[in-house]
FIVO-850076 format. One record per residue (C-alpha): residue number from 0; z, y, x. Coordinates in Angstrom, 1 decimal. Layout:
N
  kenu       Z       Y       X
   NUM       Z       Y       X
...
//
This chain:
230
  kenu       Z       Y       X
     0     3.5    -5.9   -33.2
     1     5.1    -5.6   -29.7
     2     3.1    -6.8   -26.7
     3     5.6    -7.5   -23.9
     4     4.2    -8.0   -20.4
     5     6.6    -8.7   -17.6
     6     4.0    -8.2   -14.9
     7     3.5    -5.6   -12.2
     8     0.9    -4.4    -9.7
     9     1.2    -2.2    -6.6
    10    -2.6    -1.7    -6.6
    11    -4.1     1.1    -8.5
    12    -3.9     4.9    -8.7
    13    -0.5     5.0   -10.5
    14    -1.7     7.8   -12.7
    15    -2.5     5.9   -15.9
    16    -6.3     5.8   -15.3
    17    -6.7     2.2   -14.2
    18    -8.6    -0.2   -16.5
    19    -5.5    -2.1   -17.7
    20    -3.6     1.1   -18.3
    21    -6.4     2.4   -20.5
    22    -6.6    -1.0   -22.3
    23    -2.9    -0.7   -23.1
    24    -3.5     2.8   -24.5
    25    -6.3     1.5   -26.7
    26    -4.1    -1.4   -28.0
    27    -1.3     0.9   -28.9
    28    -1.2     2.7   -32.2
    29     0.5     2.7   -35.6
    30     2.6    -0.5   -35.7
    31     1.5    -1.6   -32.2
    32     3.1    -0.9   -28.8
    33     2.7    -2.3   -25.3
    34     5.9    -2.7   -23.3
    35     5.3    -3.1   -19.5
    36     7.7    -4.1   -16.7
    37     8.4    -1.4   -14.1
    38     8.2    -4.3   -11.6
    39    10.6    -5.4    -8.9
    40     9.9    -3.2    -6.0
    41    12.4    -0.4    -6.3
    42    14.3    -1.7    -3.2
    43    11.3    -1.9    -0.9
    44    10.1     1.1     1.2
    45     6.4     0.6     0.5
    46     5.3     4.1    -0.6
    47     4.1     7.1     1.5
    48     3.4    10.3    -0.3
    49     2.3    13.2     1.9
    50     0.7    16.6     1.5
    51    -1.2    17.4     4.7
    52    -1.3    20.6     6.6
    53    -3.7    21.6     9.4
    54    -3.8    19.0    12.2
    55    -1.2    16.9    10.4
    56    -1.0    13.1    10.9
    57     1.2    10.5     9.3
    58     1.8     7.5    11.6
    59     3.7     4.4    10.4
    60     3.8     0.7    11.1
    61     3.2    -2.0     8.5
    62     5.4    -5.1     8.4
    63     6.4    -7.9     6.0
    64     9.6    -7.2     4.0
    65    10.6   -10.9     4.4
    66     9.8   -13.5     7.0
    67     6.1   -14.4     6.9
    68     6.1   -16.8     9.8
    69     4.6   -14.3    12.3
    70     1.9   -13.0    10.0
    71     1.4    -9.6     8.4
    72    -0.1   -10.4     5.0
    73    -0.8    -8.0     2.1
    74    -2.7    -4.9     1.4
    75    -2.5    -1.1     1.6
    76    -4.0     1.1    -1.2
    77    -4.5     4.8    -0.2
    78    -5.4     7.4    -2.8
    79    -6.4    11.1    -2.3
    80    -5.5    13.2    -5.3
    81    -9.0    14.6    -5.2
    82   -12.5    13.4    -4.3
    83   -12.0    14.6    -0.7
    84   -11.9    11.9     2.0
    85    -8.9    10.9     4.0
    86    -9.1     8.9     7.2
    87    -7.3     5.6     7.8
    88    -6.9     4.3    11.3
    89    -5.4     0.9    12.0
    90    -3.7     0.4    15.4
    91    -1.9    -2.1    17.6
    92     1.4    -0.6    18.7
    93     3.9    -1.8    21.4
    94     7.4    -1.8    19.9
    95     9.0    -1.6    23.4
    96     7.0     1.4    24.6
    97     5.8     3.0    21.4
    98     2.3     3.2    22.9
    99    -0.8     2.8    20.8
   100    -2.8     0.0    22.5
   101    -5.8    -0.2    20.1
   102    -7.3     1.8    17.3
   103    -9.9     1.1    14.6
   104   -11.0     3.8    12.2
   105   -12.2     2.6     8.8
   106   -15.7     4.0     8.5
   107   -17.0     5.8     5.5
   108   -19.0     3.2     3.6
   109   -22.4     3.8     2.1
   110   -22.7     3.3    -1.7
   111   -24.4     0.0    -1.2
   112   -21.7    -1.4     1.2
   113   -18.9    -3.3    -0.4
   114   -16.5    -3.6     2.6
   115   -16.2    -3.7     6.3
   116   -14.3    -6.4     8.2
   117   -12.4    -6.3    11.5
   118   -11.5    -9.7    13.0
   119   -11.0   -11.4    16.3
   120   -14.6   -12.6    16.4
   121   -16.1    -9.1    15.8
   122   -13.9    -7.2    18.2
   123   -12.6    -8.8    21.4
   124   -10.2    -5.9    22.0
   125    -8.6    -6.5    18.6
   126    -8.2   -10.1    19.6
   127    -6.1    -9.1    22.6
   128    -3.4    -7.9    20.3
   129    -3.9   -10.0    17.1
   130    -4.4   -13.7    17.8
   131    -5.7   -14.5    14.3
   132    -6.7   -12.9    11.0
   133    -8.6    -9.9     9.7
   134    -8.6    -6.6     8.0
   135   -11.1    -6.0     5.2
   136   -11.5    -2.4     4.0
   137   -13.4    -0.6     1.4
   138   -13.5     3.1     0.4
   139   -15.2     5.2    -2.3
   140   -14.6     7.9    -4.9
   141   -13.4     5.8    -7.9
   142   -15.0     6.2   -11.3
   143   -11.6     5.9   -13.1
   144   -10.3     9.2   -12.0
   145   -12.7    10.7    -9.4
   146   -10.3    10.3    -6.6
   147   -11.1     9.0    -3.1
   148    -9.6     5.6    -2.5
   149    -9.3     3.3     0.6
   150    -8.2    -0.3     0.1
   151    -7.4    -2.5     3.1
   152    -6.7    -6.2     2.6
   153    -4.6    -7.3     5.6
   154    -3.8   -10.8     7.0
   155    -3.2   -10.6    10.7
   156    -1.0   -12.4    13.2
   157     0.2   -10.2    16.2
   158    -0.3   -11.9    19.5
   159     3.3   -11.3    20.6
   160     6.7   -10.1    19.2
   161     6.1    -6.8    20.9
   162     3.0    -5.9    18.9
   163     3.1    -4.4    15.4
   164     0.3    -3.2    13.1
   165     0.2     0.6    12.8
   166    -1.5     3.0    10.4
   167    -2.5     6.6    11.0
   168    -3.5     8.7     8.0
   169    -5.1    12.2     8.2
   170    -6.6    14.4     5.5
   171    -7.7    18.0     5.1
   172    -5.4    21.0     4.9
   173    -3.6    21.0     1.6
   174    -4.8    17.5     0.6
   175    -2.2    15.0    -0.8
   176    -2.5    11.3    -0.2
   177    -0.4     8.6    -1.9
   178    -0.3     5.1    -0.3
   179     1.2     1.8    -1.5
   180     1.8    -1.3     0.6
   181     1.5    -4.4    -1.5
   182     2.2    -8.1    -1.5
   183     5.4    -7.9     0.4
   184     4.5    -5.3     3.0
   185     6.6    -2.2     3.9
   186     6.0     1.0     5.8
   187     8.6     1.2     8.6
   188     9.3     2.9    11.9
   189     9.8    -0.3    13.8
   190    12.4     1.6    15.9
   191     9.6     3.6    17.4
   192    10.1     7.4    17.9
   193     7.8     9.6    15.9
   194     6.9     7.0    13.3
   195     7.3     7.6     9.5
   196     9.1     5.2     7.2
   197     8.2     4.5     3.6
   198    10.2     5.5     0.5
   199    11.4     3.6    -2.6
   200    10.5     6.4    -5.1
   201     7.1     6.1    -6.8
   202     7.5     2.4    -6.7
   203     6.9     1.8   -10.4
   204     4.1    -0.6   -11.2
   205     0.7     0.9   -11.7
   206     0.5    -1.0   -15.1
   207     3.5     1.0   -16.4
   208     2.0     4.4   -15.8
   209    -0.2     4.7   -18.9
   210     0.3     7.3   -21.6
   211     1.2     4.9   -24.4
   212     3.0     2.0   -22.8
   213     6.8     1.8   -22.7
   214     8.0     1.2   -19.2
   215    11.1    -1.0   -18.9
   216    13.3    -1.4   -15.8
   217    16.8    -2.3   -14.8
   218    19.1    -1.6   -12.0
   219    21.1    -4.4   -10.4
   220    24.5    -3.2    -9.2
   221    25.5    -6.6    -7.7
   222    23.2    -9.3    -6.5
   223    26.0   -11.9    -5.7
   224    29.0   -13.2    -7.6
   225    31.9   -15.3    -6.4
   226    32.2   -18.9    -7.4
   227    35.4   -20.7    -8.3
   228    35.1   -22.8    -5.1
   229    34.6   -19.7    -3.0
//
């Protein structure tokens, strides 16, 4: 019995410990195997993997890969490779000057808090740079693998073409943090000096990282072909 699933997910720890990965492991056995798509994100720079040193900061901007009619919609999933906390700070950045105009640090939530929301109604300064939308964030040490995780669901509309959403990440000396931007978002420099850009490696779907599943991918060498009429 071959269970073939052509599905993908940028959310999750990408280490085989998520609930679906473990389900695939349980389903696999003598005469049974799960085959999972590697997904279709190998061309998109939506991954940041960084081992922090003392006083180290990663600063990047978040933008839609394709036209989203002025919005920045999607999510960012950030995972420490231990139970130790990292810090995520969302910013408004001027593309023309490179200056940080606004900052919001995601607070460490209490165990009984599900999430915290930043929107134009709750923060007038945020509304100066984003005319609509919100960021909803949660963080905790996840039971699946004991690693600290921050998830930020994003749907914001910059107030002008000069404004872009930024993300600063910091962590303790020697700590490694892996981040994935999902639902069509990428990490990019936005032509701003000092910003980091994302990478295309580590872009395999979380669902394809389990111990027992067979991961299937393809590489497209040519995306266009000529027609007889030119």
